[in-house]
C-alpha positions as CSV (number, residue, x, y, z in Angstrom):
1,M,-12.2,-34.4,-16.2
2,K,-8.7,-35.4,-15.4
3,N,-7.3,-33.0,-18.0
4,F,-9.5,-30.2,-16.5
5,L,-8.1,-30.9,-13.0
6,K,-4.5,-30.9,-14.3
7,E,-5.1,-27.6,-16.0
8,F,-6.6,-26.1,-12.9
9,R,-3.7,-27.3,-10.8
10,D,-1.2,-25.8,-13.2
11,F,-3.1,-22.5,-13.1
12,A,-3.3,-22.4,-9.3
13,M,0.4,-23.2,-8.9
14,K,1.6,-20.4,-11.2
15,G,3.8,-17.9,-9.4
16,N,1.4,-15.0,-9.9
17,V,-1.6,-16.8,-8.4
18,L,0.4,-17.9,-5.3
19,D,1.9,-14.4,-5.0
20,L,-1.6,-12.9,-5.1
21,A,-2.9,-15.3,-2.5
22,I,0.1,-14.5,-0.2
23,G,-0.5,-10.8,-0.8
24,V,-4.2,-11.1,0.2
25,V,-3.4,-13.0,3.4
26,I,-0.6,-10.6,4.4
27,G,-2.8,-7.6,3.4
28,A,-5.7,-8.8,5.6
29,A,-3.3,-9.2,8.6
30,F,-1.8,-5.8,7.8
31,G,-5.3,-4.3,7.7
32,K,-6.0,-5.6,11.2
33,I,-2.8,-4.0,12.5
34,V,-3.6,-0.7,10.9
35,T,-7.2,-0.8,12.2
36,S,-5.8,-1.4,15.7
37,L,-3.2,1.3,15.3
38,V,-5.9,3.8,14.3
39,S,-8.6,2.7,16.8
40,D,-6.4,2.0,19.8
41,V,-3.5,4.5,19.5
42,L,-4.1,7.4,17.0
43,M,-7.7,8.2,17.6
44,P,-7.4,8.3,21.4
45,I,-4.4,10.6,21.1
46,I,-6.2,12.8,18.6
47,G,-9.2,12.8,21.0
48,I,-7.0,13.9,23.9
49,L,-5.5,16.7,21.8
50,L,-9.1,17.8,20.9
51,G,-10.3,17.8,24.5
52,Q,-11.2,14.3,25.4
53,L,-13.2,13.7,22.2
54,D,-14.1,10.1,21.5
55,F,-14.4,9.7,17.8
56,S,-16.2,6.3,18.0
57,A,-19.0,8.0,19.9
58,L,-19.6,10.8,17.4
59,S,-23.0,10.3,15.9
60,F,-26.4,11.9,15.4
61,T,-29.9,10.5,15.3
62,V,-32.5,11.0,12.6
63,G,-35.8,9.5,13.6
64,E,-34.9,6.0,14.8
65,S,-31.7,5.7,12.8
66,T,-28.3,6.6,14.2
67,V,-25.5,7.9,11.9
68,R,-22.1,7.1,13.4
69,Y,-19.8,9.4,11.4
70,G,-17.0,9.0,14.0
71,L,-16.6,5.3,13.0
72,F,-16.5,6.5,9.4
73,L,-13.7,9.0,10.2
74,Q,-11.7,6.1,11.8
75,S,-12.3,4.1,8.6
76,V,-11.1,7.0,6.4
77,I,-7.9,7.3,8.5
78,D,-7.4,3.5,8.3
79,F,-7.6,3.8,4.5
80,I,-5.2,6.7,4.3
81,I,-2.6,4.8,6.4
82,V,-3.0,1.6,4.4
83,A,-2.8,3.5,1.1
84,F,0.3,5.4,2.2
85,C,2.0,2.2,3.2
86,I,1.2,0.6,-0.1
87,F,2.5,3.6,-1.9
88,I,5.8,3.4,0.0
89,L,6.0,-0.3,-0.7
90,I,5.3,0.1,-4.5
91,K,7.8,3.0,-4.6
92,Q,10.5,0.8,-3.1
93,V,9.7,-2.1,-5.4
94,N,9.9,0.2,-8.5
95,R,13.2,1.5,-7.2
96,F,14.6,-2.0,-6.9
97,R,13.3,-2.9,-10.3
98,K,14.9,0.2,-11.9
99,K,18.2,-0.6,-10.2
100,K,18.1,-4.2,-11.5
101,Q,17.3,-3.0,-15.0
102,E,20.2,-0.6,-14.9
103,E,22.5,-3.3,-13.7
104,A,21.3,-5.6,-16.4
105,L,22.0,-3.0,-19.1
106,G,25.5,-2.5,-17.8
107,E,27.6,0.5,-18.9
108,P,25.8,2.9,-21.2
109,A,26.9,3.0,-24.8
110,E,29.8,5.3,-25.8
111,E,27.4,7.7,-27.5
112,I,25.3,8.0,-24.3
113,Q,28.4,8.6,-22.2
114,L,29.5,11.3,-24.6
115,L,26.1,13.0,-24.5
116,Q,26.0,12.8,-20.7
117,E,29.4,14.5,-20.5
118,I,28.2,17.2,-22.9
119,R,25.1,17.7,-20.7
120,D,27.2,17.9,-17.6
121,L,29.5,20.5,-19.2
122,L,26.6,22.6,-20.3
123,R,25.1,22.6,-16.8
124,K,28.4,24.1,-15.5
């Protein structure tokens, strides 16, 4: 049992697991901010532009059930904003990784430099 607990502790303390846990916590907080941005700022502005339309009140009734498609629209907008922010974040991380890899490689080999010069001359 002691070995099992040690193995679990080692697993839980790995960098990737901690990074994931931190990402989940920050992601949840970011989700709340985006939800507030959409619900409290963007949707009222869009509603004003569309003639005092309140998206949260958009619904229709079928029998005794109410379908609130306005709330669904707000959720879709939430998702689009979060997905866009994640896209921008991942794009920046990839750019930094690429830059680090280029720095690690240093100067390109002599053959590569020669080929690049030929390419540049051909472009002219």
